[in-house]
C-alpha positions, 0 to 999 in steps of 0.5 A: 500500499502506502510505503510499498508505492513510495519505495518503489516510486522514490527509486526511479526518481532518484535515478533521474532527479538531482536537486541544487542544494545550499549547504554548509558543509556535508553534502544532502540531495533531497528529491521533491515532489509537489501534490496539488489539486490535480492530483486529488488534494482538496486544497493546496493549502497546507496547514497540519500534516499527521500519520496514524499507526495504519500509514495513512497520511492526514492533511488539514487544508484550510477548509478541507481534510485529505488522506493520503494512502500513497496513491489517492487522496480522500477528502473530507469537508464541511458539507452544510446541514450536515452535522456528520461532515467536518463542522468548520473551515479555516482548519488549523491542526489535525493530530493522532493520539495513542489510541489512534483516534483522529482529531481536528482543530478548526477556528474555534471548534474541535472534532473527532474523526469516527472510523467506524462510521466515517463520519466527524463527531463535533467536540464541546461544552453540548457534546452528548459523547465528547462533552467538554467545559469549553465551548470553543478551541484554539489549538491541539496537540499530542504530549510524549504518552500520545494523550491528546490536549486541546487548547479552550477558551475554559482551559485545557481539556485532555482527553483522558482513557480514550473516554472522556475529557478532563478540564485544567485550567491555565492559571497565571504566577498569581493564580488567576486565570489566563485568557487563552483565545489569543494564544497560537500554539502550545507544545511539549518539551522532552521533560514534559514541560507546556510551551503556550506561544502567543506572538509576543511571549513564550510561557513555560507551565507545569501540571499541578493536582490541587490539594485535595486532588479533585482539581487539575489545572496548569501554572505558568512557572515562567515567562520569556518576551520574544520578538518574533515578525508578524506574518503580512498574510492573516491566512497564515497560522503561526506554530511552535514546532519543538522546544530545545533546551541547553542546560549548560549553557541556560538556553532555549532553542525554538523551531517554528515556521517563522524561524529558528530562535534561541532564548538566554534565559539568564539575560532574558535576551532572544537572538534569531539564527540563520544558520552558524549555530554555535557547536554542542548546542543541540545533542547530536543524537537529534539527527534533524532539527527542522524550521521555516521561514519566509525568507529561509524557506525550509531549513533542516539542520543536522547536528551530528554533521553540522550541515545545513539543508537549505531548500527555498522552493520557488512555488514554496514561499512560506513553508507552514507546516512539517512532518516526518512520517515512519518511513523518514520521508518530510512533508511540508507545505504553505503558501506562494508569494501570492497567498494561494496555497503552495500545494504538499511537498515530499522531500526524501533524502536520496542518499538512504534510498537504495539501501531502504528499496533493498532492505524492504524489497522482498515485501 
């Protein structure tokens, strides 16, 4: 199915295509393929990409969801007066949790895909099956255990034990509730801390239980002022990709679709990096550090080789998201300079294609 198709396709492609690359040290080659409306993709503006345990790619576009099996796209979209279709347009993110549930967030809404019936179920404070305290949502993510977290207007909603949502209020240092409607995205670091991003500030948060153990809440433990340029396109959705620590140097590294930033914890300053990252800032076990921006395109940094791959595809002016699948293929998408969607891009490292094909040729 998906994997067999791609490995044969990529082997063929690697024999006939080479791509000019911009590197600062060791050479790496990537084959790049674009999928768009002509190939069956529902919308060319890609917002988020993920993969389920069956190998299907799920692609959230601006106004529809596409499932890709390596051969063709199956599309889902909002149908007026059909409560089982997508509840909204302006899709923001798609996630797969540890139970292989597919979750989708749109502007102010959250829904779960019902595989058995091939429909979508809306989750909010009026829902019968997936009831939440929040009535609207701004972002979703999964933690390192694969649990789904949704940020709503009444705090975080955690999908617990594959059965119900657990509400956790978001509190500031002083214990006062934080308004959640200005938050763009959140993510988790390798230590289980929650990081919340709202353009001008980055908040480090921890998970707490009340003294009686009946209430749960998320509390801000550190706040960092960050200077990140504003995107000019209103359709562009700012996202944090990953957070990295360098404890020995008191640095926090932030990868995003607005660039790569380093926060000096002691000095409280933020610096943007395009390249020339100091040696030993990242653990060499991190095979790929990826960020994107309008100025740079997509950047892939390999700490073990201290190498940079920069690809500013002419048709992919503003990469908005990326995903590395189980085959180590990189998928990305974003906007054209005109503001229209650029489609879905696949990047495959050609140096690994032959060994990968030979290892799996018997399948």
